[in-house]
C-alpha positions as CSV (number, residue, x, y, z in Angstrom):
1,M,-3.4,-0.7,57.8
2,K,-4.9,3.1,58.1
3,R,-1.5,4.4,56.8
4,S,-1.4,2.2,53.6
5,I,-5.0,3.2,52.7
6,F,-3.9,6.9,53.2
7,I,-0.9,6.3,51.0
8,S,-3.1,4.7,48.4
9,L,-5.5,7.5,48.6
10,L,-2.9,10.1,48.1
11,Y,-1.5,8.3,45.3
12,F,-4.7,8.2,43.3
13,A,-5.5,11.9,44.3
14,L,-1.9,12.8,42.5
15,L,-2.3,11.0,39.5
16,P,-2.9,13.0,36.1
17,F,-6.8,12.4,35.4
18,S,-5.5,11.0,32.2
19,V,-4.0,8.0,33.9
20,L,-6.8,8.1,36.6
21,G,-9.3,7.8,33.4
22,Q,-7.4,4.8,32.3
23,Q,-7.8,3.1,35.7
24,T,-11.7,4.0,36.2
25,G,-12.9,4.7,32.7
26,K,-14.8,7.6,33.6
27,W,-15.8,10.1,31.2
28,G,-18.5,12.9,30.4
29,D,-21.1,14.2,32.7
30,Q,-20.6,12.6,36.3
31,G,-24.2,13.4,37.5
32,N,-22.9,15.5,40.4
33,G,-22.4,18.9,38.8
34,T,-18.9,17.8,37.3
35,Y,-17.4,16.2,34.1
36,I,-14.6,14.1,33.2
37,N,-12.7,14.5,30.0
38,P,-13.1,13.3,27.3
39,V,-16.7,14.3,27.2
40,I,-17.0,12.1,24.3
41,P,-14.7,8.9,24.3
42,A,-15.1,8.2,20.4
43,D,-14.0,9.6,17.1
44,F,-15.2,13.3,16.8
45,S,-12.2,14.7,15.2
46,D,-11.4,18.3,13.8
47,L,-13.9,19.9,15.8
48,D,-15.1,23.2,15.7
49,A,-18.0,24.7,17.8
50,I,-20.1,27.6,18.5
51,R,-22.9,29.1,20.6
52,V,-26.2,30.2,19.2
53,G,-28.6,31.9,21.7
54,D,-28.5,29.1,24.5
55,D,-27.6,26.1,22.4
56,F,-24.4,24.7,21.1
57,Y,-23.4,23.3,17.9
58,A,-20.2,21.6,16.4
59,I,-19.2,19.9,13.2
60,S,-16.5,17.0,13.1
61,S,-14.7,15.6,10.1
62,T,-15.5,12.4,8.5
63,M,-13.1,11.6,5.7
64,Q,-14.9,8.9,3.3
65,Y,-17.8,8.3,5.4
66,A,-21.4,9.2,4.2
67,P,-23.4,11.1,4.8
68,G,-20.4,13.8,5.4
69,M,-19.3,16.5,7.9
70,A,-21.3,15.4,11.3
71,V,-23.3,18.2,13.0
72,L,-23.8,18.0,16.9
73,H,-25.9,19.8,19.1
74,S,-25.6,20.4,23.0
75,R,-27.4,22.6,25.6
76,D,-24.5,22.1,28.2
77,L,-21.2,21.7,26.1
78,V,-20.9,18.1,27.9
79,N,-23.8,16.0,26.6
80,W,-23.7,16.2,22.7
81,K,-26.2,14.6,19.9
82,I,-25.5,14.2,16.5
83,I,-28.4,16.0,14.7
84,S,-27.3,16.1,10.8
85,H,-24.7,15.8,8.3
86,V,-23.9,18.7,5.7
87,V,-23.1,16.7,2.8
88,N,-25.6,14.3,1.8
89,D,-23.7,13.0,-1.5
90,L,-19.9,12.8,-1.4
91,T,-19.7,12.4,-5.0
92,Q,-20.4,16.1,-5.3
93,I,-16.8,16.5,-4.0
94,N,-15.0,13.5,-5.9
95,P,-16.4,10.7,-7.8
96,N,-13.5,8.4,-6.1
97,L,-15.7,8.9,-2.7
98,N,-18.6,6.7,-4.5
99,W,-19.2,2.9,-3.7
100,N,-17.8,2.0,-7.0
101,K,-14.2,3.6,-6.6
102,M,-13.3,3.1,-2.8
103,D,-9.8,4.2,-3.0
104,S,-9.7,7.6,-0.8
105,Y,-9.1,6.4,2.7
106,G,-7.5,9.4,4.6
107,K,-9.2,11.8,2.2
108,G,-12.6,13.2,1.6
109,I,-13.9,15.7,4.1
110,W,-11.2,17.2,6.5
111,A,-11.5,19.8,8.9
112,G,-13.7,22.9,8.6
113,S,-15.8,25.6,10.3
114,I,-19.2,26.4,11.6
115,R,-20.4,29.9,12.0
116,Y,-23.6,31.9,12.5
117,Y,-24.4,35.2,10.7
118,K,-26.5,36.9,8.4
119,G,-29.5,34.6,10.0
120,K,-28.0,31.3,9.2
121,F,-25.4,28.5,9.7
122,W,-22.3,28.6,7.3
123,V,-20.2,25.6,7.1
124,Y,-16.7,25.6,5.2
125,F,-14.4,22.5,5.0
126,G,-11.4,21.4,2.8
127,T,-10.3,18.2,1.3
128,P,-6.7,17.4,0.4
129,D,-7.2,17.0,-3.4
130,D,-10.6,19.1,-4.4
131,G,-10.3,22.1,-2.6
132,F,-12.9,23.9,-0.4
133,F,-16.8,23.7,0.0
134,M,-19.4,25.3,1.8
135,S,-23.0,24.7,2.7
136,T,-25.6,26.8,4.6
137,A,-28.7,26.0,6.6
138,E,-31.1,28.0,8.9
139,N,-31.4,25.0,11.1
140,A,-28.4,23.0,12.1
141,A,-30.5,20.0,12.0
142,G,-31.0,20.6,8.2
143,P,-31.8,20.8,5.3
144,W,-28.4,22.2,4.2
145,T,-28.1,23.7,0.9
146,P,-26.5,21.9,-2.1
147,L,-22.7,21.7,-1.6
148,H,-20.9,24.7,-3.5
149,Q,-17.3,24.5,-4.5
150,V,-15.6,27.5,-3.3
151,W,-12.2,26.9,-4.7
152,K,-10.7,23.9,-6.5
153,V,-7.2,23.4,-5.4
154,S,-5.0,21.0,-3.7
155,G,-2.7,20.9,-1.0
156,W,-4.9,23.1,1.1
157,D,-6.7,22.5,4.8
158,D,-8.2,23.9,7.8
159,C,-10.2,26.6,6.6
160,C,-12.6,28.9,8.7
161,S,-15.0,31.8,7.4
162,F,-15.4,35.1,9.3
163,C,-17.8,37.8,9.2
164,D,-16.7,41.1,10.2
165,K,-18.7,43.7,12.1
166,N,-19.2,45.7,8.6
167,G,-20.6,42.3,7.0
168,Q,-17.3,41.6,5.3
169,L,-16.6,38.1,4.8
170,Y,-13.2,36.7,5.1
171,F,-11.9,33.0,4.5
172,I,-8.6,31.8,6.2
173,A,-6.8,28.4,5.3
174,T,-3.3,26.9,5.4
175,N,-1.3,25.9,2.2
176,F,0.5,22.6,3.6
177,A,2.1,21.7,0.2
178,N,4.3,24.4,-0.2
179,D,7.7,24.3,-2.4
180,P,10.4,22.1,-0.6
181,K,12.8,25.0,-1.2
182,N,10.8,26.9,1.2
183,N,11.8,24.7,4.1
184,K,8.4,23.1,3.8
185,K,6.9,26.0,5.7
186,Y,3.2,26.0,5.9
187,N,1.6,29.3,4.8
188,I,-1.5,30.6,6.5
189,H,-3.5,32.7,3.9
190,L,-6.4,35.2,4.6
191,F,-8.8,36.2,1.8
192,K,-11.9,38.6,1.3
193,M,-14.8,36.8,0.0
194,T,-17.6,37.9,-2.1
195,S,-20.9,38.8,-0.2
196,D,-22.8,35.4,-0.7
197,G,-19.6,33.6,0.7
198,K,-19.3,31.6,-2.5
199,S,-16.0,33.0,-4.1
200,L,-12.7,34.0,-2.7
201,L,-11.4,37.5,-4.1
202,M,-8.1,36.4,-4.9
203,E,-6.5,39.9,-5.1
204,S,-7.0,40.2,-1.5
205,D,-4.7,37.1,-0.6
206,S,-2.1,37.9,2.1
207,I,0.1,35.3,4.1
208,I,-0.3,36.3,7.9
209,H,1.6,33.5,9.3
210,Q,4.4,30.8,8.4
211,S,5.8,27.9,10.3
212,P,6.7,24.1,9.7
213,G,3.2,22.9,10.6
214,S,0.5,25.7,11.5
215,E,-3.1,24.5,11.1
216,A,-6.5,24.0,12.7
217,N,-7.4,28.0,11.8
218,K,-10.0,30.0,13.4
219,L,-10.9,33.8,13.4
220,F,-12.6,35.6,15.9
221,R,-13.4,39.3,17.0
222,I,-13.5,40.1,20.6
223,N,-13.2,43.4,22.2
224,G,-12.1,45.4,19.7
225,Y,-9.2,42.8,18.7
226,Y,-9.0,40.2,15.9
227,Y,-7.9,36.6,17.1
228,H,-6.2,34.1,15.0
229,L,-6.4,30.7,16.7
230,F,-4.2,28.1,15.5
231,S,-2.2,25.0,16.0
232,E,1.7,24.7,15.5
233,V,4.0,21.7,15.9
234,K,6.6,22.6,18.8
235,A,9.2,20.4,20.4
236,E,6.7,19.3,23.3
237,G,4.3,18.5,20.5
238,R,1.3,20.3,18.8
239,V,0.1,23.2,20.9
240,L,-2.6,26.0,20.6
241,M,-1.2,29.2,19.4
242,M,-3.1,32.6,19.2
243,K,-2.2,35.9,17.2
244,R,-4.3,39.2,17.6
245,A,-4.4,42.5,16.1
246,K,-6.3,45.7,15.9
247,N,-6.2,45.4,12.0
248,I,-7.2,42.2,10.5
249,L,-4.0,42.5,8.2
250,G,-1.9,43.1,11.2
251,P,0.5,43.8,12.6
252,W,0.2,40.8,15.1
253,E,1.4,39.9,18.2
254,M,1.6,36.1,19.1
255,R,1.0,33.9,22.2
256,Q,1.3,30.1,23.2
257,L,-2.0,29.1,25.1
258,N,-1.4,25.4,25.9
259,H,1.3,23.2,26.9
260,V,0.8,19.4,26.0
261,N,2.3,16.1,27.5
262,K,2.1,14.3,24.4
263,A,1.8,10.8,25.9
264,L,-1.0,11.8,28.4
265,D,-2.6,14.6,27.1
266,K,-2.7,13.4,23.3
267,E,-2.5,16.9,22.0
268,P,-5.8,18.7,22.3
269,N,-5.9,21.4,19.6
270,Q,-8.3,21.6,16.9
271,G,-11.7,23.0,18.2
272,G,-14.0,25.9,19.1
273,L,-13.5,28.9,21.3
274,I,-17.1,29.4,22.9
275,A,-18.4,32.3,25.2
276,L,-21.3,31.7,27.4
277,T,-23.8,34.2,28.4
278,N,-22.6,34.4,31.8
279,G,-19.2,35.5,30.6
280,K,-17.1,32.1,31.2
281,W,-15.4,30.8,28.3
282,Y,-14.7,27.2,27.3
283,F,-12.9,25.1,24.3
284,F,-14.3,22.2,22.8
285,T,-11.5,20.3,21.1
286,H,-10.3,16.9,19.8
287,H,-7.4,15.3,21.1
288,G,-5.1,15.2,18.0
289,T,-3.1,11.8,18.7
290,G,-5.5,9.3,17.9
291,D,-5.7,5.8,19.5
292,W,-8.0,2.9,18.6
293,E,-11.1,5.0,19.3
294,G,-9.8,7.7,17.1
295,R,-9.6,11.3,18.4
296,A,-11.7,11.8,21.1
297,A,-13.4,15.1,22.2
298,S,-12.9,17.0,25.4
299,L,-14.1,20.3,27.1
300,L,-11.3,22.8,28.6
301,P,-12.2,25.9,30.7
302,V,-10.5,29.0,29.2
303,T,-9.2,31.7,31.5
304,W,-8.5,35.2,30.0
305,L,-5.2,36.9,31.2
306,D,-4.0,40.1,30.0
307,G,-6.6,39.8,26.9
308,W,-5.4,36.3,26.1
309,P,-7.6,33.2,26.3
310,V,-5.3,30.5,27.9
311,I,-6.7,27.0,27.6
312,G,-6.8,24.8,30.4
313,Q,-5.2,25.4,33.7
314,P,-3.1,28.3,33.8
315,G,0.4,27.9,34.9
316,R,3.1,30.0,36.4
317,D,4.1,30.9,32.6
318,G,0.9,32.1,31.8
319,I,0.2,29.2,29.6
320,G,-2.5,26.4,30.2
321,S,-2.2,22.8,30.5
322,M,-4.9,19.9,30.1
323,V,-7.8,19.7,32.7
324,W,-9.3,16.5,33.1
325,K,-12.1,17.0,35.6
326,A,-13.9,20.3,36.2
327,P,-17.4,21.7,37.1
328,K,-20.1,21.6,34.4
329,P,-20.5,24.8,32.8
330,I,-24.3,24.6,32.6
331,N,-26.5,22.4,34.8
332,I,-29.7,21.4,33.2
333,P,-32.0,18.9,35.3
334,N,-32.6,15.6,33.8
335,M,-30.1,16.0,30.9
336,E,-30.1,12.8,28.7
337,K,-26.4,11.5,28.7
338,G,-24.6,10.0,25.9
339,I,-24.8,9.8,22.1
340,S,-27.9,8.0,20.7
341,A,-26.8,4.6,19.2
342,N,-29.5,2.2,19.2
343,D,-31.8,1.7,16.2
344,D,-34.7,-0.7,15.8
345,F,-35.2,0.5,12.1
346,D,-38.7,1.7,12.6
347,A,-38.0,5.0,10.9
348,H,-38.2,5.5,7.0
349,I,-35.0,7.6,7.2
350,L,-31.5,6.4,8.8
351,Q,-30.8,7.7,12.3
352,P,-27.8,10.6,12.2
353,Q,-25.5,8.5,14.1
354,W,-25.1,6.3,10.9
355,E,-22.6,6.7,8.4
356,W,-21.6,4.2,5.1
357,N,-18.2,3.6,4.2
358,Y,-18.0,6.0,1.0
359,Q,-21.3,7.1,-0.8
360,P,-23.7,4.1,-0.6
361,R,-25.5,2.3,-4.0
362,A,-28.8,3.8,-3.4
363,D,-30.6,0.9,-4.8
364,K,-29.0,-1.7,-2.4
365,W,-30.6,-0.8,0.8
366,S,-33.8,0.1,2.1
367,L,-35.8,1.0,5.3
368,T,-39.2,0.5,3.4
369,E,-38.7,-3.0,1.6
370,H,-39.4,-4.9,4.9
371,P,-40.8,-2.3,7.3
372,G,-38.9,-2.4,10.7
373,F,-36.0,-3.7,9.1
374,L,-32.5,-2.3,7.5
375,R,-32.6,-4.3,4.3
376,L,-29.2,-4.8,2.8
377,H,-28.6,-6.3,-0.8
378,A,-25.3,-7.9,-1.7
379,F,-23.1,-6.8,-4.6
380,M,-19.6,-7.6,-5.5
381,P,-16.8,-5.8,-4.0
382,V,-14.7,-3.4,-6.3
383,N,-11.5,-5.5,-5.9
384,Q,-11.2,-8.8,-4.1
385,T,-7.4,-9.0,-3.7
386,G,-5.3,-7.4,-0.9
387,S,-5.5,-8.1,2.9
388,N,-8.7,-6.6,3.8
389,I,-11.6,-7.2,1.3
390,L,-14.0,-5.0,3.3
391,L,-12.0,-1.9,2.3
392,K,-13.2,-2.6,-1.3
393,A,-16.8,-3.8,-0.4
394,G,-20.0,-1.5,-0.5
395,N,-22.9,-1.8,2.1
396,T,-20.9,-1.2,5.5
397,I,-22.7,1.0,7.6
398,T,-20.8,2.1,10.8
399,Q,-20.9,4.0,13.9
400,R,-18.1,5.1,16.1
401,S,-16.6,2.6,18.8
402,F,-16.6,4.3,22.1
403,R,-13.7,3.7,24.4
404,T,-15.5,3.1,27.8
405,T,-14.8,0.2,30.5
406,S,-18.0,-1.8,28.9
407,N,-19.1,-2.0,25.4
408,E,-21.4,-4.3,23.7
409,V,-23.0,-4.5,20.4
410,T,-25.8,-6.7,19.3
411,I,-27.6,-7.4,16.1
412,K,-30.5,-9.4,15.0
413,I,-30.2,-10.6,11.6
414,D,-32.4,-12.6,9.1
415,I,-30.4,-14.5,6.5
416,H,-33.3,-16.1,4.7
417,G,-32.5,-13.8,1.4
418,M,-28.8,-14.9,1.1
419,C,-27.4,-16.4,-2.1
420,N,-24.1,-18.3,-2.7
421,G,-21.0,-16.0,-2.6
422,G,-22.8,-13.8,0.4
423,Y,-21.4,-12.8,3.6
424,A,-23.0,-10.8,5.9
425,G,-22.6,-9.8,9.5
426,L,-21.0,-7.7,12.1
427,T,-17.6,-5.9,11.8
428,H,-15.2,-3.8,13.7
429,F,-13.9,-1.7,10.7
430,S,-10.4,0.0,10.2
431,T,-8.0,0.4,7.3
432,A,-5.3,-1.3,9.3
433,M,-7.3,-4.2,10.7
434,T,-11.0,-5.6,10.2
435,S,-12.5,-8.4,12.1
436,C,-16.0,-9.9,11.5
437,I,-18.4,-12.3,12.6
438,G,-21.1,-13.3,10.2
439,V,-22.8,-15.9,7.9
440,K,-21.3,-17.0,4.7
441,Q,-23.3,-19.0,2.1
442,F,-21.5,-21.4,-0.3
443,N,-22.5,-25.0,-1.6
444,N,-26.1,-24.0,-0.9
445,S,-25.5,-24.0,2.9
446,R,-24.9,-21.2,5.2
447,Y,-21.9,-21.3,7.7
448,L,-21.1,-19.2,10.9
449,T,-17.6,-17.5,9.9
450,Y,-15.1,-15.3,11.6
451,T,-12.9,-13.2,9.5
452,S,-9.5,-11.5,10.5
453,Q,-7.5,-9.8,7.6
454,N,-9.0,-12.2,5.0
455,K,-8.5,-15.3,6.8
456,D,-11.7,-17.4,7.5
457,S,-12.6,-19.5,10.3
458,I,-15.8,-21.6,9.4
459,G,-18.0,-22.7,12.0
460,P,-21.3,-24.4,12.7
461,E,-23.8,-24.6,9.8
462,M,-26.6,-22.3,10.2
463,K,-29.9,-24.0,10.3
464,N,-32.2,-21.2,11.3
465,N,-33.0,-18.0,9.4
466,I,-32.7,-15.8,12.3
467,V,-29.2,-15.3,14.1
468,W,-27.8,-13.0,16.9
469,L,-24.3,-11.6,16.5
470,K,-22.4,-9.7,19.4
471,S,-19.1,-7.8,19.8
472,V,-18.1,-7.1,23.2
473,W,-15.0,-4.9,24.0
474,D,-13.1,-3.2,27.0
475,Y,-11.3,-0.1,27.8
476,Q,-8.4,-1.4,26.1
477,G,-9.8,-2.0,22.8
478,V,-9.8,-5.8,23.0
479,N,-12.9,-7.4,21.3
480,S,-14.6,-10.8,21.3
481,F,-17.2,-11.9,19.3
482,F,-20.3,-14.1,20.0
483,Y,-23.3,-15.5,18.1
484,S,-26.7,-17.1,19.1
485,V,-29.5,-19.0,17.7
486,D,-32.3,-18.0,20.1
487,G,-31.1,-14.8,21.4
488,K,-30.3,-15.9,24.9
489,L,-27.5,-18.2,24.9
490,F,-24.4,-16.5,23.2
491,L,-21.7,-18.6,22.3
492,P,-17.9,-17.2,21.6
493,F,-16.5,-17.6,18.3
494,G,-13.2,-16.3,16.8
495,E,-10.2,-14.9,18.2
496,K,-9.8,-11.8,20.4
497,N,-8.8,-8.6,18.4
498,Q,-7.0,-5.4,19.1
499,L,-8.9,-2.7,17.8
500,T,-6.9,-0.2,15.7
501,W,-6.7,3.3,14.2
502,G,-6.1,3.7,10.7
503,S,-6.1,6.5,7.8
504,Y,-6.7,9.1,10.6
505,R,-10.0,7.3,11.6
506,G,-10.4,5.3,14.6
507,D,-12.4,2.0,15.1
508,R,-16.2,1.8,13.6
509,I,-18.4,-1.0,14.4
510,G,-20.5,-1.8,11.6
511,I,-23.0,-4.0,9.5
512,F,-21.9,-5.5,6.2
513,N,-23.4,-7.6,3.3
514,F,-21.5,-8.3,0.3
515,N,-21.2,-11.3,-2.4
516,T,-17.9,-12.2,-4.0
517,A,-19.7,-14.3,-6.8
518,Q,-22.6,-12.6,-8.0
519,E,-24.8,-9.7,-7.4
520,C,-27.4,-11.5,-5.6
521,G,-28.9,-11.8,-2.1
522,F,-30.2,-9.7,0.8
523,V,-30.3,-9.5,4.8
524,D,-32.5,-7.9,6.8
525,I,-31.4,-6.4,10.4
526,D,-33.9,-6.2,13.0
527,F,-32.1,-4.1,15.4
528,F,-28.6,-2.8,16.3
529,H,-28.6,-2.3,20.3
530,Y,-25.3,-0.5,21.6
531,K,-24.6,-0.7,25.3
532,Y,-21.7,1.4,26.5
């Protein structure tokens, strides 16, 4: 018996932490001075991160969700909070990102960079169709300056700004849409910028790297060297590469910084290289291969070898590999763990964890019409054909779905203001598959309704004005819906669903209200309670 127990313990000790994590569901701050990756098991993609004094800041791409480009803050690199968004109005980028278009899935705000110099924060980001934009702020929590278009261009991405020691500003980005005759190479370009950071000096353009898939650009100056960090597609998967030079225009020497096991590691690559005040270094990164939860965030220790920052655990070849468990970089007593998700809608502004699907219609939602509630007014979808009507219906407000062993969201909704044709409720939202539970009104009556891929299952008539709706999902992303008419007894309704990834985004849990017949009706959301 003792021998079998020893063998079982040895088996678990030898498992990669990615596999062990799938067995235990552990993540983030363990409360004992260690952490387990991912530190955020949800869709925080295209990360960049910096340190300013004793604080850490990161940004994450948001595609078509509004407000855009999430800004996060941490004191220990493990526990993070969303504190703001850079872009309040997505239509400043493109009118197709508005509620009356809704045809830009997979587009919108892609990767960018956050830097701090000249006394303020600078965020630059790209879009695949509309080029590059920038904004600044004295406080990362906002307000951010109105969005400025740096360069209107298509087929470019993954930009970063850099301030040299003499104050000269630089800009680096990838052109991924080259002439196919050029072997479909990705060209990485370096430009000088004007002193205000709002324009590129086109005559300074130089190509500093070329390969069949190089992105995730970051620039640094460390110990007298210029370092260019980027990702590149190799036979093993997308890995981190670095070039360094004494002169920013080269000549450059190059090293690979990490190995990947694509199936287990999910390709950590896009991220921020961060120096602590004690001399230690870390890399805050997303996993580039997304599952139903999206591209989750991990923190990897960095070891400097021969002047190169090796990402993860260094191997005999001097190249790093994924680290799934490590001591925390900084231990702060009584640190609050986990990203805020609950909302009782008592404030006059939306909490920063919320993002709408596309720029919302400003006159169709309110936190003040019925204080203490989120009121959603119903209006007609842009298009009612296709396999997923929610993709064309405004007033869907979302949060990221976490991948933990136990996840539960409950909303309390007042439906007394609904009209015929209205449908309101709770949804798991993805471009690949959406599922909903809610209340649908027709023939002057209201019925509990479950929907998956535009197919409705009609349940009992809802006689009360107050309904509680709940979704519960597990580590594998299989969810079930429940409803209650008293807030105590919850009954299952509908089928189980596999949550999915689509258009570079993980699953979202959200609240919706639309009307397929007329612009009429509203619902009031009392609370959104999220346990994970």
